[in-house]
mmCIF file of the N, C-alpha and C atoms, coordinates in Angstrom:
data_MODEL
# 
_entry.id   MODEL 
# 
loop_
_atom_site.group_PDB 
_atom_site.id 
_atom_site.type_symbol 
_atom_site.label_atom_id 
_atom_site.label_alt_id 
_atom_site.label_comp_id 
_atom_site.label_asym_id 
_atom_site.label_entity_id 
_atom_site.label_seq_id 
_atom_site.pdbx_PDB_ins_code 
_atom_site.Cartn_x 
_atom_site.Cartn_y 
_atom_site.Cartn_z 
_atom_site.occupancy 
_atom_site.B_iso_or_equiv 
_atom_site.pdbx_formal_charge 
_atom_site.auth_seq_id 
_atom_site.auth_comp_id 
_atom_site.auth_asym_id 
_atom_site.auth_atom_id 
_atom_site.pdbx_PDB_model_num 
ATOM 1   N N  . MET A 1 1  ? 24.083 92.105  87.264 1.00 0.00 ? 1  MET A N  1 
ATOM 2   C CA . MET A 1 1  ? 25.048 91.931  86.189 1.00 0.00 ? 1  MET A CA 1 
ATOM 3   C C  . MET A 1 1  ? 25.786 93.244  85.906 1.00 0.00 ? 1  MET A C  1 
ATOM 4   N N  . LYS A 1 2  ? 25.040 94.335  85.887 1.00 0.00 ? 2  LYS A N  1 
ATOM 5   C CA . LYS A 1 2  ? 25.658 95.629  85.621 1.00 0.00 ? 2  LYS A CA 1 
ATOM 6   C C  . LYS A 1 2  ? 26.686 95.976  86.690 1.00 0.00 ? 2  LYS A C  1 
ATOM 7   N N  . TYR A 1 3  ? 26.315 95.701  87.939 1.00 0.00 ? 3  TYR A N  1 
ATOM 8   C CA . TYR A 1 3  ? 27.199 96.068  89.033 1.00 0.00 ? 3  TYR A CA 1 
ATOM 9   C C  . TYR A 1 3  ? 28.465 95.220  89.069 1.00 0.00 ? 3  TYR A C  1 
ATOM 10  N N  . SER A 1 4  ? 28.349 93.961  88.720 1.00 0.00 ? 4  SER A N  1 
ATOM 11  C CA . SER A 1 4  ? 29.534 93.103  88.731 1.00 0.00 ? 4  SER A CA 1 
ATOM 12  C C  . SER A 1 4  ? 30.527 93.545  87.649 1.00 0.00 ? 4  SER A C  1 
ATOM 13  N N  . PHE A 1 5  ? 30.007 93.984  86.508 1.00 0.00 ? 5  PHE A N  1 
ATOM 14  C CA . PHE A 1 5  ? 30.878 94.483  85.452 1.00 0.00 ? 5  PHE A CA 1 
ATOM 15  C C  . PHE A 1 5  ? 31.601 95.748  85.904 1.00 0.00 ? 5  PHE A C  1 
ATOM 16  N N  . LEU A 1 6  ? 30.870 96.657  86.551 1.00 0.00 ? 6  LEU A N  1 
ATOM 17  C CA . LEU A 1 6  ? 31.475 97.887  87.040 1.00 0.00 ? 6  LEU A CA 1 
ATOM 18  C C  . LEU A 1 6  ? 32.522 97.611  88.116 1.00 0.00 ? 6  LEU A C  1 
ATOM 19  N N  . LEU A 1 7  ? 32.234 96.692  89.012 1.00 0.00 ? 7  LEU A N  1 
ATOM 20  C CA . LEU A 1 7  ? 33.194 96.342  90.062 1.00 0.00 ? 7  LEU A CA 1 
ATOM 21  C C  . LEU A 1 7  ? 34.452 95.721  89.464 1.00 0.00 ? 7  LEU A C  1 
ATOM 22  N N  . ALA A 1 8  ? 34.276 94.867  88.464 1.00 0.00 ? 8  ALA A N  1 
ATOM 23  C CA . ALA A 1 8  ? 35.434 94.258  87.810 1.00 0.00 ? 8  ALA A CA 1 
ATOM 24  C C  . ALA A 1 8  ? 36.268 95.317  87.093 1.00 0.00 ? 8  ALA A C  1 
ATOM 25  N N  . LEU A 1 9  ? 35.612 96.266  86.456 1.00 0.00 ? 9  LEU A N  1 
ATOM 26  C CA . LEU A 1 9  ? 36.309 97.340  85.751 1.00 0.00 ? 9  LEU A CA 1 
ATOM 27  C C  . LEU A 1 9  ? 37.091 98.216  86.727 1.00 0.00 ? 9  LEU A C  1 
ATOM 28  N N  . ILE A 1 10 ? 36.491 98.539  87.854 1.00 0.00 ? 10 ILE A N  1 
ATOM 29  C CA . ILE A 1 10 ? 37.170 99.342  88.874 1.00 0.00 ? 10 ILE A CA 1 
ATOM 30  C C  . ILE A 1 10 ? 38.357 98.583  89.441 1.00 0.00 ? 10 ILE A C  1 
ATOM 31  N N  . ALA A 1 11 ? 38.202 97.289  89.677 1.00 0.00 ? 11 ALA A N  1 
ATOM 32  C CA . ALA A 1 11 ? 39.296 96.479  90.215 1.00 0.00 ? 11 ALA A CA 1 
ATOM 33  C C  . ALA A 1 11 ? 40.478 96.446  89.257 1.00 0.00 ? 11 ALA A C  1 
ATOM 34  N N  . VAL A 1 12 ? 40.217 96.307  87.981 1.00 0.00 ? 12 VAL A N  1 
ATOM 35  C CA . VAL A 1 12 ? 41.288 96.282  86.978 1.00 0.00 ? 12 VAL A CA 1 
ATOM 36  C C  . VAL A 1 12 ? 41.978 97.636  86.921 1.00 0.00 ? 12 VAL A C  1 
ATOM 37  N N  . ALA A 1 13 ? 41.224 98.710  86.955 1.00 0.00 ? 13 ALA A N  1 
ATOM 38  C CA . ALA A 1 13 ? 41.797 100.055 86.877 1.00 0.00 ? 13 ALA A CA 1 
ATOM 39  C C  . ALA A 1 13 ? 42.684 100.349 88.075 1.00 0.00 ? 13 ALA A C  1 
ATOM 40  N N  . THR A 1 14 ? 42.249 99.979  89.274 1.00 0.00 ? 14 THR A N  1 
ATOM 41  C CA . THR A 1 14 ? 43.059 100.244 90.464 1.00 0.00 ? 14 THR A CA 1 
ATOM 42  C C  . THR A 1 14 ? 44.307 99.367  90.487 1.00 0.00 ? 14 THR A C  1 
ATOM 43  N N  . THR A 1 15 ? 44.207 98.143  90.002 1.00 0.00 ? 15 THR A N  1 
ATOM 44  C CA . THR A 1 15 ? 45.374 97.261  89.945 1.00 0.00 ? 15 THR A CA 1 
ATOM 45  C C  . THR A 1 15 ? 46.410 97.811  88.980 1.00 0.00 ? 15 THR A C  1 
ATOM 46  N N  . GLU A 1 16 ? 45.969 98.294  87.825 1.00 0.00 ? 16 GLU A N  1 
ATOM 47  C CA . GLU A 1 16 ? 46.904 98.864  86.855 1.00 0.00 ? 16 GLU A CA 1 
ATOM 48  C C  . GLU A 1 16 ? 47.534 100.137 87.386 1.00 0.00 ? 16 GLU A C  1 
ATOM 49  N N  . ALA A 1 17 ? 46.771 100.966 88.076 1.00 0.00 ? 17 ALA A N  1 
ATOM 50  C CA . ALA A 1 17 ? 47.308 102.201 88.639 1.00 0.00 ? 17 ALA A CA 1 
ATOM 51  C C  . ALA A 1 17 ? 48.355 101.888 89.700 1.00 0.00 ? 17 ALA A C  1 
ATOM 52  N N  . ALA A 1 18 ? 48.113 100.890 90.528 1.00 0.00 ? 18 ALA A N  1 
ATOM 53  C CA . ALA A 1 18 ? 49.077 100.512 91.554 1.00 0.00 ? 18 ALA A CA 1 
ATOM 54  C C  . ALA A 1 18 ? 50.351 99.971  90.924 1.00 0.00 ? 18 ALA A C  1 
ATOM 55  N N  . THR A 1 19 ? 50.235 99.217  89.853 1.00 0.00 ? 19 THR A N  1 
ATOM 56  C CA . THR A 1 19 ? 51.404 98.677  89.165 1.00 0.00 ? 19 THR A CA 1 
ATOM 57  C C  . THR A 1 19 ? 52.227 99.801  88.554 1.00 0.00 ? 19 THR A C  1 
ATOM 58  N N  . ILE A 1 20 ? 51.574 100.778 87.965 1.00 0.00 ? 20 ILE A N  1 
ATOM 59  C CA . ILE A 1 20 ? 52.290 101.915 87.374 1.00 0.00 ? 20 ILE A CA 1 
ATOM 60  C C  . ILE A 1 20 ? 53.015 102.696 88.455 1.00 0.00 ? 20 ILE A C  1 
ATOM 61  N N  . GLU A 1 21 ? 52.385 102.926 89.616 1.00 0.00 ? 21 GLU A N  1 
ATOM 62  C CA . GLU A 1 21 ? 53.023 103.639 90.709 1.00 0.00 ? 21 GLU A CA 1 
ATOM 63  C C  . GLU A 1 21 ? 54.242 102.882 91.213 1.00 0.00 ? 21 GLU A C  1 
ATOM 64  N N  . GLN A 1 22 ? 54.145 101.563 91.309 1.00 0.00 ? 22 GLN A N  1 
ATOM 65  C CA . GLN A 1 22 ? 55.275 100.768 91.773 1.00 0.00 ? 22 GLN A CA 1 
ATOM 66  C C  . GLN A 1 22 ? 56.424 100.837 90.788 1.00 0.00 ? 22 GLN A C  1 
ATOM 67  N N  . GLN A 1 23 ? 56.137 100.798 89.496 1.00 0.00 ? 23 GLN A N  1 
ATOM 68  C CA . GLN A 1 23 ? 57.196 100.871 88.494 1.00 0.00 ? 23 GLN A CA 1 
ATOM 69  C C  . GLN A 1 23 ? 57.888 102.216 88.537 1.00 0.00 ? 23 GLN A C  1 
ATOM 70  N N  . SER A 1 24 ? 57.141 103.294 88.662 1.00 0.00 ? 24 SER A N  1 
ATOM 71  C CA . SER A 1 24 ? 57.760 104.609 88.685 1.00 0.00 ? 24 SER A CA 1 
ATOM 72  C C  . SER A 1 24 ? 58.534 104.814 89.977 1.00 0.00 ? 24 SER A C  1 
ATOM 73  N N  . ALA A 1 25 ? 58.081 104.218 91.062 1.00 0.00 ? 25 ALA A N  1 
ATOM 74  C CA . ALA A 1 25 ? 58.781 104.355 92.334 1.00 0.00 ? 25 ALA A CA 1 
ATOM 75  C C  . ALA A 1 25 ? 60.092 103.565 92.331 1.00 0.00 ? 25 ALA A C  1 
ATOM 76  N N  . GLN A 1 26 ? 60.187 102.529 91.546 1.00 0.00 ? 26 GLN A N  1 
ATOM 77  C CA . GLN A 1 26 ? 61.374 101.693 91.535 1.00 0.00 ? 26 GLN A CA 1 
ATOM 78  C C  . GLN A 1 26 ? 62.411 102.151 90.519 1.00 0.00 ? 26 GLN A C  1 
ATOM 79  N N  . ARG A 1 27 ? 62.109 103.166 89.742 1.00 0.00 ? 27 ARG A N  1 
ATOM 80  C CA . ARG A 1 27 ? 63.048 103.606 88.720 1.00 0.00 ? 27 ARG A CA 1 
ATOM 81  C C  . ARG A 1 27 ? 64.321 104.179 89.294 1.00 0.00 ? 27 ARG A C  1 
ATOM 82  N N  . TYR A 1 28 ? 64.196 105.027 90.307 1.00 0.00 ? 28 TYR A N  1 
ATOM 83  C CA . TYR A 1 28 ? 65.352 105.727 90.846 1.00 0.00 ? 28 TYR A CA 1 
ATOM 84  C C  . TYR A 1 28 ? 65.585 105.338 92.291 1.00 0.00 ? 28 TYR A C  1 
ATOM 85  N N  . THR A 1 29 ? 66.818 105.042 92.612 1.00 0.00 ? 29 THR A N  1 
ATOM 86  C CA . THR A 1 29 ? 67.181 104.791 93.996 1.00 0.00 ? 29 THR A CA 1 
ATOM 87  C C  . THR A 1 29 ? 67.747 106.080 94.577 1.00 0.00 ? 29 THR A C  1 
ATOM 88  N N  . TYR A 1 30 ? 67.989 106.076 95.853 1.00 0.00 ? 30 TYR A N  1 
ATOM 89  C CA . TYR A 1 30 ? 68.576 107.253 96.501 1.00 0.00 ? 30 TYR A CA 1 
ATOM 90  C C  . TYR A 1 30 ? 69.933 107.573 95.886 1.00 0.00 ? 30 TYR A C  1 
ATOM 91  N N  . GLU A 1 31 ? 70.710 106.541 95.592 1.00 0.00 ? 31 GLU A N  1 
ATOM 92  C CA . GLU A 1 31 ? 72.038 106.750 95.022 1.00 0.00 ? 31 GLU A CA 1 
ATOM 93  C C  . GLU A 1 31 ? 71.958 107.404 93.641 1.00 0.00 ? 31 GLU A C  1 
ATOM 94  N N  . ASP A 1 32 ? 70.965 107.005 92.841 1.00 0.00 ? 32 ASP A N  1 
ATOM 95  C CA . ASP A 1 32 ? 70.790 107.606 91.517 1.00 0.00 ? 32 ASP A CA 1 
ATOM 96  C C  . ASP A 1 32 ? 70.487 109.098 91.626 1.00 0.00 ? 32 ASP A C  1 
ATOM 97  N N  . ILE A 1 33 ? 69.573 109.441 92.527 1.00 0.00 ? 33 ILE A N  1 
ATOM 98  C CA . ILE A 1 33 ? 69.199 110.841 92.696 1.00 0.00 ? 33 ILE A CA 1 
ATOM 99  C C  . ILE A 1 33 ? 70.366 111.632 93.275 1.00 0.00 ? 33 ILE A C  1 
ATOM 100 N N  . ARG A 1 34 ? 71.078 111.051 94.214 1.00 0.00 ? 34 ARG A N  1 
ATOM 101 C CA . ARG A 1 34 ? 72.235 111.736 94.814 1.00 0.00 ? 34 ARG A CA 1 
ATOM 102 C C  . ARG A 1 34 ? 73.319 111.973 93.768 1.00 0.00 ? 34 ARG A C  1 
ATOM 103 N N  . GLU A 1 35 ? 73.547 111.011 92.893 1.00 0.00 ? 35 GLU A N  1 
ATOM 104 C CA . GLU A 1 35 ? 74.536 111.176 91.826 1.00 0.00 ? 35 GLU A CA 1 
ATOM 105 C C  . GLU A 1 35 ? 74.137 112.318 90.889 1.00 0.00 ? 35 GLU A C  1 
ATOM 106 N N  . GLN A 1 36 ? 72.861 112.389 90.542 1.00 0.00 ? 36 GLN A N  1 
ATOM 107 C CA . GLN A 1 36 ? 72.380 113.490 89.701 1.00 0.00 ? 36 GLN A CA 1 
ATOM 108 C C  . GLN A 1 36 ? 72.557 114.831 90.409 1.00 0.00 ? 36 GLN A C  1 
ATOM 109 N N  . GLU A 1 37 ? 72.282 114.849 91.708 1.00 0.00 ? 37 GLU A N  1 
ATOM 110 C CA . GLU A 1 37 ? 72.428 116.083 92.478 1.00 0.00 ? 37 GLU A CA 1 
ATOM 111 C C  . GLU A 1 37 ? 73.884 116.551 92.505 1.00 0.00 ? 37 GLU A C  1 
ATOM 112 N N  . LEU A 1 38 ? 74.802 115.636 92.733 1.00 0.00 ? 38 LEU A N  1 
ATOM 113 C CA . LEU A 1 38 ? 76.221 116.008 92.792 1.00 0.00 ? 38 LEU A CA 1 
ATOM 114 C C  . LEU A 1 38 ? 76.726 116.502 91.444 1.00 0.00 ? 38 LEU A C  1 
ATOM 115 N N  . LYS A 1 39 ? 76.301 115.852 90.356 1.00 0.00 ? 39 LYS A N  1 
ATOM 116 C CA . LYS A 1 39 ? 76.687 116.316 89.023 1.00 0.00 ? 39 LYS A CA 1 
ATOM 117 C C  . LYS A 1 39 ? 76.137 117.709 88.761 1.00 0.00 ? 39 LYS A C  1 
ATOM 118 N N  . CYS A 1 40 ? 74.907 117.944 89.207 1.00 0.00 ? 40 CYS A N  1 
ATOM 119 C CA . CYS A 1 40 ? 74.281 119.250 89.003 1.00 0.00 ? 40 CYS A CA 1 
ATOM 120 C C  . CYS A 1 40 ? 75.011 120.330 89.791 1.00 0.00 ? 40 CYS A C  1 
ATOM 121 N N  . LYS A 1 41 ? 75.313 120.046 91.045 1.00 0.00 ? 41 LYS A N  1 
ATOM 122 C CA . LYS A 1 41 ? 75.985 121.037 91.885 1.00 0.00 ? 41 LYS A CA 1 
ATOM 123 C C  . LYS A 1 41 ? 77.424 121.285 91.447 1.00 0.00 ? 41 LYS A C  1 
ATOM 124 N N  . ALA A 1 42 ? 78.015 120.330 90.753 1.00 0.00 ? 42 ALA A N  1 
ATOM 125 C CA . ALA A 1 42 ? 79.376 120.513 90.262 1.00 0.00 ? 42 ALA A CA 1 
ATOM 126 C C  . ALA A 1 42 ? 79.426 121.528 89.126 1.00 0.00 ? 42 ALA A C  1 
ATOM 127 N N  . ASP A 1 43 ? 78.341 121.697 88.418 1.00 0.00 ? 43 ASP A N  1 
ATOM 128 C CA . ASP A 1 43 ? 78.259 122.680 87.334 1.00 0.00 ? 43 ASP A CA 1 
ATOM 129 C C  . ASP A 1 43 ? 77.725 123.975 87.926 1.00 0.00 ? 43 ASP A C  1 
ATOM 130 N N  . ARG A 1 44 ? 78.550 125.007 87.972 1.00 0.00 ? 44 ARG A N  1 
ATOM 131 C CA . ARG A 1 44 ? 78.144 126.246 88.641 1.00 0.00 ? 44 ARG A CA 1 
ATOM 132 C C  . ARG A 1 44 ? 77.085 127.025 87.877 1.00 0.00 ? 44 ARG A C  1 
ATOM 133 N N  . ASN A 1 45 ? 76.784 126.626 86.648 1.00 0.00 ? 45 ASN A N  1 
ATOM 134 C CA . ASN A 1 45 ? 75.743 127.288 85.869 1.00 0.00 ? 45 ASN A CA 1 
ATOM 135 C C  . ASN A 1 45 ? 74.364 126.645 86.052 1.00 0.00 ? 45 ASN A C  1 
ATOM 136 N N  . ARG A 1 46 ? 74.286 125.652 86.904 1.00 0.00 ? 46 ARG A N  1 
ATOM 137 C CA . ARG A 1 46 ? 73.017 124.960 87.138 1.00 0.00 ? 46 ARG A CA 1 
ATOM 138 C C  . ARG A 1 46 ? 72.679 124.997 88.622 1.00 0.00 ? 46 ARG A C  1 
ATOM 139 N N  . GLU A 1 47 ? 71.397 124.779 88.911 1.00 0.00 ? 47 GLU A N  1 
ATOM 140 C CA . GLU A 1 47 ? 70.960 124.721 90.297 1.00 0.00 ? 47 GLU A CA 1 
ATOM 141 C C  . GLU A 1 47 ? 70.036 123.525 90.489 1.00 0.00 ? 47 GLU A C  1 
ATOM 142 N N  . TRP A 1 48 ? 70.087 122.934 91.658 1.00 0.00 ? 48 TRP A N  1 
ATOM 143 C CA . TRP A 1 48 ? 69.312 121.743 91.995 1.00 0.00 ? 48 TRP A CA 1 
ATOM 144 C C  . TRP A 1 48 ? 68.006 122.207 92.621 1.00 0.00 ? 48 TRP A C  1 
ATOM 145 N N  . LYS A 1 49 ? 66.883 121.927 91.949 1.00 0.00 ? 49 LYS A N  1 
ATOM 146 C CA . LYS A 1 49 ? 65.588 122.418 92.398 1.00 0.00 ? 49 LYS A CA 1 
ATOM 147 C C  . LYS A 1 49 ? 64.581 121.285 92.522 1.00 0.00 ? 49 LYS A C  1 
ATOM 148 N N  . TYR A 1 50 ? 63.692 121.451 93.483 1.00 0.00 ? 50 TYR A N  1 
ATOM 149 C CA . TYR A 1 50 ? 62.579 120.511 93.670 1.00 0.00 ? 50 TYR A CA 1 
ATOM 150 C C  . TYR A 1 50 ? 61.319 121.129 93.092 1.00 0.00 ? 50 TYR A C  1 
ATOM 151 N N  . ASP A 1 51 ? 60.607 120.357 92.281 1.00 0.00 ? 51 ASP A N  1 
ATOM 152 C CA . ASP A 1 51 ? 59.349 120.812 91.702 1.00 0.00 ? 51 ASP A CA 1 
ATOM 153 C C  . ASP A 1 51 ? 58.214 120.093 92.429 1.00 0.00 ? 51 ASP A C  1 
ATOM 154 N N  . ALA A 1 52 ? 57.521 120.819 93.299 1.00 0.00 ? 52 ALA A N  1 
ATOM 155 C CA . ALA A 1 52 ? 56.465 120.213 94.112 1.00 0.00 ? 52 ALA A CA 1 
ATOM 156 C C  . ALA A 1 52 ? 55.253 119.804 93.275 1.00 0.00 ? 52 ALA A C  1 
ATOM 157 N N  . ALA A 1 53 ? 55.026 120.464 92.163 1.00 0.00 ? 53 ALA A N  1 
ATOM 158 C CA . ALA A 1 53 ? 53.874 120.133 91.326 1.00 0.00 ? 53 ALA A CA 1 
ATOM 159 C C  . ALA A 1 53 ? 53.987 118.737 90.737 1.00 0.00 ? 53 ALA A C  1 
ATOM 160 N N  . THR A 1 54 ? 55.198 118.352 90.345 1.00 0.00 ? 54 THR A N  1 
ATOM 161 C CA . THR A 1 54 ? 55.385 117.031 89.741 1.00 0.00 ? 54 THR A CA 1 
ATOM 162 C C  . THR A 1 54 ? 56.121 116.062 90.658 1.00 0.00 ? 54 THR A C  1 
ATOM 163 N N  . ASN A 1 55 ? 56.507 116.532 91.849 1.00 0.00 ? 55 ASN A N  1 
ATOM 164 C CA . ASN A 1 55 ? 57.224 115.711 92.829 1.00 0.00 ? 55 ASN A CA 1 
ATOM 165 C C  . ASN A 1 55 ? 58.523 115.157 92.246 1.00 0.00 ? 55 ASN A C  1 
ATOM 166 N N  . THR A 1 56 ? 59.268 116.020 91.565 1.00 0.00 ? 56 THR A N  1 
ATOM 167 C CA . THR A 1 56 ? 60.529 115.605 90.955 1.00 0.00 ? 56 THR A CA 1 
ATOM 168 C C  . THR A 1 56 ? 61.613 116.632 91.237 1.00 0.00 ? 56 THR A C  1 
ATOM 169 N N  . TRP A 1 57 ? 62.850 116.217 91.015 1.00 0.00 ? 57 TRP A N  1 
ATOM 170 C CA . TRP A 1 57 ? 64.002 117.112 91.120 1.00 0.00 ? 57 TRP A CA 1 
ATOM 171 C C  . TRP A 1 57 ? 64.462 117.454 89.713 1.00 0.00 ? 57 TRP A C  1 
ATOM 172 N N  . ALA A 1 58 ? 64.994 118.654 89.553 1.00 0.00 ? 58 ALA A N  1 
ATOM 173 C CA . ALA A 1 58 ? 65.460 119.086 88.239 1.00 0.00 ? 58 ALA A CA 1 
ATOM 174 C C  . ALA A 1 58 ? 66.761 119.859 88.391 1.00 0.00 ? 58 ALA A C  1 
ATOM 175 N N  . CYS A 1 59 ? 67.456 119.989 87.280 1.00 0.00 ? 59 CYS A N  1 
ATOM 176 C CA . CYS A 1 59 ? 68.740 120.672 87.273 1.00 0.00 ? 59 CYS A CA 1 
ATOM 177 C C  . CYS A 1 59 ? 68.772 121.705 86.134 1.00 0.00 ? 59 CYS A C  1 
ATOM 178 N N  . PRO A 1 60 ? 67.942 122.743 86.229 1.00 0.00 ? 60 PRO A N  1 
ATOM 179 C CA . PRO A 1 60 ? 67.903 123.720 85.144 1.00 0.00 ? 60 PRO A CA 1 
ATOM 180 C C  . PRO A 1 60 ? 69.081 124.697 85.214 1.00 0.00 ? 60 PRO A C  1 
ATOM 181 N N  . LEU A 1 61 ? 69.328 125.376 84.111 1.00 0.00 ? 61 LEU A N  1 
ATOM 182 C CA . LEU A 1 61 ? 70.325 126.430 84.107 1.00 0.00 ? 61 LEU A CA 1 
ATOM 183 C C  . LEU A 1 61 ? 69.860 127.565 85.015 1.00 0.00 ? 61 LEU A C  1 
ATOM 184 N N  . GLN A 1 62 ? 70.807 128.177 85.711 1.00 0.00 ? 62 GLN A N  1 
ATOM 185 C CA . GLN A 1 62 ? 70.459 129.296 86.574 1.00 0.00 ? 62 GLN A CA 1 
ATOM 186 C C  . GLN A 1 62 ? 70.128 130.517 85.740 1.00 0.00 ? 62 GLN A C  1 
ATOM 187 N N  . ARG A 1 63 ? 69.234 131.319 86.258 1.00 0.00 ? 63 ARG A N  1 
ATOM 188 C CA . ARG A 1 63 ? 68.883 132.574 85.587 1.00 0.00 ? 63 ARG A CA 1 
ATOM 189 C C  . ARG A 1 63 ? 69.608 133.705 86.290 1.00 0.00 ? 63 ARG A C  1 
ATOM 190 N N  . TYR A 1 64 ? 70.296 134.496 85.544 1.00 0.00 ? 64 TYR A N  1 
ATOM 191 C CA . TYR A 1 64 ? 70.983 135.656 86.092 1.00 0.00 ? 64 TYR A CA 1 
ATOM 192 C C  . TYR A 1 64 ? 70.252 136.913 85.642 1.00 0.00 ? 64 TYR A C  1 
ATOM 193 N N  . ASP A 1 65 ? 69.368 137.386 86.509 1.00 0.00 ? 65 ASP A N  1 
ATOM 194 C CA . ASP A 1 65 ? 68.587 138.592 86.171 1.00 0.00 ? 65 ASP A CA 1 
ATOM 195 C C  . ASP A 1 65 ? 69.240 139.826 86.722 1.00 0.00 ? 65 ASP A C  1 
# 
């Protein structure tokens, strides 16, 4: 009985995690990201950067040191 409860709990957790990953993966298409990139590059005070820690692209203001 204990093991069946644990297996059911693990199954629910993995199903929810897979659903969340699918939703986040479907948010942005290539065209959406490309449009953001072009807008960012059009502003000369910003730079298009990839953040490997979060696996996302960002458009922060450039630092002039």
